[in-house]
C-alpha positions as CSV (number, residue, x, y, z in Angstrom):
1,M,199.6,66.0,55.0
2,D,200.5,67.3,58.3
3,G,201.7,70.7,57.2
4,I,201.7,74.2,59.4
5,H,197.7,74.4,58.0
6,D,196.8,72.2,60.0
7,L,196.0,74.1,63.1
8,G,192.8,72.5,64.5
9,G,193.9,71.9,68.7
10,M,197.1,73.3,68.1
11,Q,197.6,75.8,71.2
12,G,200.3,78.7,72.2
13,F,198.9,80.7,69.1
14,G,197.4,83.7,71.2
15,P,193.5,84.4,71.0
16,V,192.0,85.1,67.3
17,D,191.7,88.5,66.9
18,V,187.8,89.8,65.8
19,E,188.0,93.0,63.8
20,P,184.7,94.8,63.8
21,A,182.9,95.9,60.5
22,E,185.7,94.2,58.9
23,P,185.9,94.8,55.3
24,V,185.9,92.2,52.4
25,F,189.3,93.2,51.4
26,H,191.8,95.5,53.4
27,H,193.8,96.5,50.3
28,P,193.3,96.5,46.9
29,W,196.0,93.8,45.5
30,E,193.6,91.2,47.5
31,G,190.4,91.9,45.7
32,R,192.7,91.4,42.5
33,T,193.8,88.5,43.6
34,F,190.6,86.8,44.3
35,A,189.8,88.0,40.7
36,V,192.5,86.3,39.2
37,A,192.4,83.4,41.0
38,T,189.1,82.5,40.7
39,S,189.0,83.3,37.4
40,A,191.3,80.9,36.6
41,L,189.8,78.1,38.5
42,A,186.6,78.9,36.8
43,A,188.6,78.7,33.4
44,G,190.2,74.9,34.5
45,G,194.1,76.6,34.9
46,F,193.5,74.2,38.3
47,N,191.1,73.2,40.7
48,T,189.9,73.9,44.0
49,P,191.9,71.0,45.6
50,M,194.9,71.8,43.8
51,F,194.7,75.6,44.9
52,R,194.3,74.2,48.7
53,H,197.6,71.9,48.5
54,A,200.0,75.1,46.9
55,I,198.6,77.0,50.6
56,E,199.4,73.4,52.5
57,R,202.9,73.8,50.7
58,M,204.1,77.4,51.4
59,D,207.0,76.8,54.0
60,P,205.6,77.0,57.2
61,V,207.6,80.7,58.2
62,H,206.1,82.3,55.4
63,Y,203.3,80.4,55.6
64,L,202.6,81.7,59.8
65,S,203.9,85.4,58.5
66,S,202.0,86.1,55.7
67,S,198.2,87.2,55.9
68,Y,195.3,85.3,54.4
69,Y,195.1,86.9,50.6
70,E,198.9,86.3,50.5
71,H,198.4,82.3,50.9
72,W,195.9,82.7,47.9
73,L,198.8,85.2,46.0
74,T,201.2,81.9,46.8
75,A,199.5,79.6,46.0
76,L,198.1,81.1,42.4
77,A,201.4,82.7,41.4
78,T,202.8,78.6,42.3
79,L,200.6,76.7,40.5
80,L,200.4,79.2,37.2
81,V,204.3,78.6,37.5
82,E,203.7,75.0,37.6
83,A,201.5,74.9,35.0
84,G,204.3,77.3,32.6
85,I,201.6,80.0,31.7
86,V,204.2,81.9,33.5
87,T,207.7,81.4,33.9
88,R,210.0,81.7,37.2
89,R,211.7,84.7,34.9
90,E,209.0,86.5,34.3
91,L,207.0,86.5,37.6
92,E,210.8,88.3,38.7
93,E,210.9,90.4,36.2
94,R,207.3,91.7,37.5
95,A,207.6,91.3,41.3
96,G,211.5,90.9,42.3
97,A,212.0,87.9,44.5
98,Y,209.2,85.7,45.0
99,R,208.7,82.7,47.4
100,L,207.2,80.0,45.7
101,S,205.5,76.9,47.3
102,R,207.5,73.5,47.8
103,P,207.0,71.4,44.8
104,A,204.4,68.6,44.8
105,R,204.5,65.1,45.0
106,A,202.8,63.0,43.0
107,T,199.4,61.3,43.8
108,P,200.9,59.6,47.2
109,D,201.1,55.8,47.1
110,D,198.9,54.3,50.0
111,V,195.8,56.8,48.4
112,D,193.0,54.0,47.9
113,V,192.3,54.7,44.0
114,S,189.6,52.1,43.8
115,P,186.0,53.3,43.0
116,P,183.5,53.4,45.5
117,G,181.4,50.6,46.1
118,E,177.1,51.5,45.2
119,A,176.1,51.4,48.4
120,S,177.6,53.5,51.4
121,R,179.2,51.5,53.6
122,F,177.9,53.3,56.6
123,S,174.3,54.6,57.8
124,V,173.2,57.2,60.2
125,G,173.6,56.3,63.8
126,D,176.6,54.1,63.1
127,R,179.8,54.3,65.5
128,V,183.2,54.8,63.6
129,R,186.5,55.0,63.8
130,A,188.3,57.8,61.6
131,R,191.9,56.3,60.4
132,D,195.6,57.2,61.5
133,I,196.6,58.5,57.9
134,H,199.7,60.5,56.9
135,F,201.1,61.2,54.1
136,D,202.7,64.3,52.1
137,G,199.7,64.7,49.9
138,H,196.5,66.8,50.4
139,T,193.6,65.3,52.4
140,R,190.6,66.7,53.7
141,C,190.9,64.6,56.9
142,P,192.0,66.7,59.7
143,R,194.7,65.7,61.8
144,Y,192.9,66.1,64.9
145,V,190.2,63.3,64.6
146,R,192.8,60.7,63.3
147,G,192.2,57.6,65.1
148,R,189.1,58.7,67.1
149,R,185.8,57.3,67.3
150,G,182.5,59.2,66.3
151,V,178.8,58.9,65.3
152,I,177.4,59.0,61.6
153,V,175.5,61.7,62.1
154,R,174.7,62.4,58.1
155,V,174.7,60.5,55.0
156,D,176.1,63.3,52.2
157,G,176.2,61.4,49.1
158,V,179.1,60.6,46.4
159,A,181.5,63.7,45.8
160,P,185.4,63.5,44.2
161,L,188.1,62.8,46.5
162,P,190.7,65.6,47.1
163,E,193.5,63.2,47.5
164,I,193.3,62.5,43.9
165,E,192.1,66.0,42.6
166,A,194.8,67.8,44.1
167,H,197.2,65.6,42.5
168,R,195.5,64.3,38.9
169,R,193.1,66.2,37.2
170,E,191.0,62.7,36.3
171,Q,188.3,62.8,39.5
172,V,187.6,59.3,41.7
173,A,184.3,59.7,43.5
174,D,183.5,58.2,47.4
175,H,180.8,58.7,49.5
176,T,181.0,61.4,52.4
177,Y,179.4,61.4,55.5
178,G,179.2,63.8,58.7
179,V,180.3,62.5,61.7
180,G,180.2,64.0,65.3
181,F,182.7,63.8,67.8
182,E,182.2,64.5,71.0
183,L,184.6,66.9,72.3
184,T,186.3,65.0,75.3
185,E,186.5,61.9,72.5
186,L,189.5,65.2,70.9
187,W,190.7,67.1,73.8
188,G,190.4,64.7,77.2
189,G,188.4,65.1,80.1
190,D,188.7,68.7,80.6
191,A,186.8,69.7,77.3
192,D,183.0,70.3,77.5
193,P,181.0,67.0,77.8
194,N,177.5,67.9,76.1
195,A,179.6,69.2,72.6
196,A,180.9,67.9,69.8
197,V,182.4,69.0,66.7
198,H,181.2,67.8,63.7
199,V,183.5,67.3,60.6
200,D,182.4,66.0,56.8
201,L,184.8,63.3,55.9
202,Y,185.0,61.0,52.8
203,E,184.5,57.1,53.7
204,R,187.8,55.9,53.0
205,Y,188.7,57.9,55.7
206,L,186.9,56.1,57.9
207,E,186.9,52.7,59.5
208,P,184.0,50.9,61.6
209,A,184.5,52.0,65.9
């Protein structure tokens, strides 16, 4: 989904503040949030794509005005309520009025759920283009590479497709690649002509260039 979480290449947010000797957790509740979320993940309450998509579904103003672990906490609470492990009433009785993420759609109709071929379609050195795909569900194809040309720099094997896992429990695998994009291809002539960005992408995101 093309939400506020996909900030790659966006401007106007100011410099990234780097905190010297930054602690792992700034507040005790952050550590507790991390512990409960990772425990629920290990217990099978949800999977990583579901968790990421719950963060993506946050209200944009809430997302931009909250901290990293507030994103985690919102996603955790949302998934626990959606799974029926905790009711909305129980949550609000303990935590007061609580903002959850927006409801998820079912698996988008335009996701290819067919199994991958036995052999990968692309090889190292092949020129490819990231498909210009848009739908409301979860994806690991960042907006700034869509429609852009790159080169296969690695063939990484087969992995579960997150578009499916974020919405359903079953897995559909796909071939994965490391793709190099020149900065001038992504950002135009003012970008460094000697630099590139490498992005991990699934085969379904790519087409021959």
